[in-house]
C-alpha positions as CSV (number, residue, x, y, z in Angstrom):
1,M,43.8,91.1,3.4
2,L,41.3,88.2,3.3
3,K,42.6,85.3,1.0
4,P,40.1,82.6,1.2
5,K,41.3,79.3,0.6
6,C,38.1,77.6,0.4
7,L,37.6,80.2,-2.7
8,N,40.8,79.9,-5.0
9,G,41.3,76.2,-4.8
10,S,44.2,76.2,-2.6
11,Q,42.5,74.4,0.5
12,C,44.1,70.8,-0.1
13,Y,41.3,69.5,1.8
14,G,38.2,71.0,0.6
15,F,34.9,71.0,2.5
16,S,35.1,69.2,6.2
17,N,32.1,67.1,7.4
18,I,31.8,67.8,10.8
19,K,30.0,65.7,13.2
20,G,26.2,65.8,13.2
21,G,25.8,66.2,9.6
22,Y,26.9,69.5,8.5
23,I,29.6,70.5,5.9
24,L,32.0,73.4,6.5
25,P,34.3,75.3,4.4
26,C,37.5,73.8,5.2
27,C,39.3,71.2,7.7
28,W,40.1,74.4,10.0
29,C,36.5,75.2,11.1
30,D,35.8,71.7,12.4
31,K,37.2,72.2,15.9
32,P,33.7,72.5,18.1
33,N,35.6,75.7,19.7
34,Y,34.7,77.6,16.2
35,H,31.6,76.0,15.5
36,E,29.9,79.1,16.6
37,E,31.4,81.6,14.1
38,F,29.8,79.4,11.4
39,K,26.3,78.6,12.8
40,S,24.6,80.1,9.8
41,L,26.4,77.2,7.7
42,M,25.0,74.4,10.2
43,Q,21.3,74.9,10.4
44,E,19.0,72.1,10.4
45,H,17.9,72.2,6.8
46,L,21.9,72.4,5.7
47,K,22.3,69.0,7.0
48,I,23.8,66.7,4.7
49,T,20.8,64.2,5.4
50,N,17.9,67.1,4.8
51,V,19.3,67.8,1.1
52,D,19.3,66.2,-2.0
53,S,22.9,67.3,-2.8
54,V,26.0,69.1,-2.1
55,E,25.0,71.4,-4.6
56,S,22.1,72.6,-2.5
57,I,23.8,73.5,0.3
58,I,26.9,75.3,-1.1
59,Y,24.3,77.3,-3.5
60,S,22.0,77.8,-0.4
61,K,21.7,81.5,0.3
62,E,23.4,80.8,4.4
63,W,26.9,79.7,1.9
64,Q,26.1,82.6,-0.8
65,D,25.8,85.2,2.4
66,F,29.1,83.4,4.0
67,Y,31.0,83.9,0.7
68,D,29.9,87.2,0.0
69,I,31.4,88.0,3.7
70,L,34.4,86.7,2.6
71,V,35.2,88.6,-0.8
72,N,33.3,91.9,-0.1
73,R,33.6,92.6,3.8
74,P,36.3,90.5,5.0
75,E,36.3,92.5,8.3
76,E,33.0,90.7,9.2
77,A,35.0,86.9,8.3
78,P,35.0,84.4,11.4
79,S,38.0,85.2,13.5
80,L,39.2,81.3,12.0
81,C,39.2,82.6,8.1
82,Q,41.0,85.9,9.4
83,T,43.9,84.0,11.2
84,F,44.0,81.3,8.3
85,C,43.5,82.9,5.3
86,S,44.6,86.4,5.9
87,G,47.8,86.0,3.7
88,V,49.9,86.8,6.9
89,T,52.6,83.7,6.9
90,G,55.1,85.3,9.5
91,K,57.6,88.1,10.4
92,I,58.2,91.3,8.6
93,V,61.6,91.1,7.1
94,T,63.8,93.6,5.6
95,Y,65.9,93.3,2.8
96,T,67.8,95.2,0.2
97,T,68.3,94.6,-3.6
98,P,71.3,94.3,-5.6
99,K,70.2,98.0,-6.7
100,G,70.1,99.0,-2.8
101,N,66.7,99.6,-2.9
102,E,65.1,98.4,0.5
103,H,61.9,96.3,0.8
104,E,59.8,94.2,3.4
105,R,58.6,90.8,2.8
106,R,56.8,88.6,5.1
107,K,58.7,85.2,5.5
């Protein structure tokens, strides 16, 4: 399950302005080895220097398509998003409640 931090407000760093003048959804995207996964958001017309406002970037068709993938087609999301926003936080721990019911949860 994908829980995009860039959409739910829990990403404390917000957007990342990468070298070259582009905005990406979060600081984790700001690594050259992940830029290929976000190339749709790094087109010339989406450069900060080529727009009048940040809103015109994040409301662009490219960004709306990106958000649509995160929400409606998470299996197509960039691997970086799947890694950092999957909701998987660690190993599975089995525990028993006081009533004797066994449960699993991620630690």
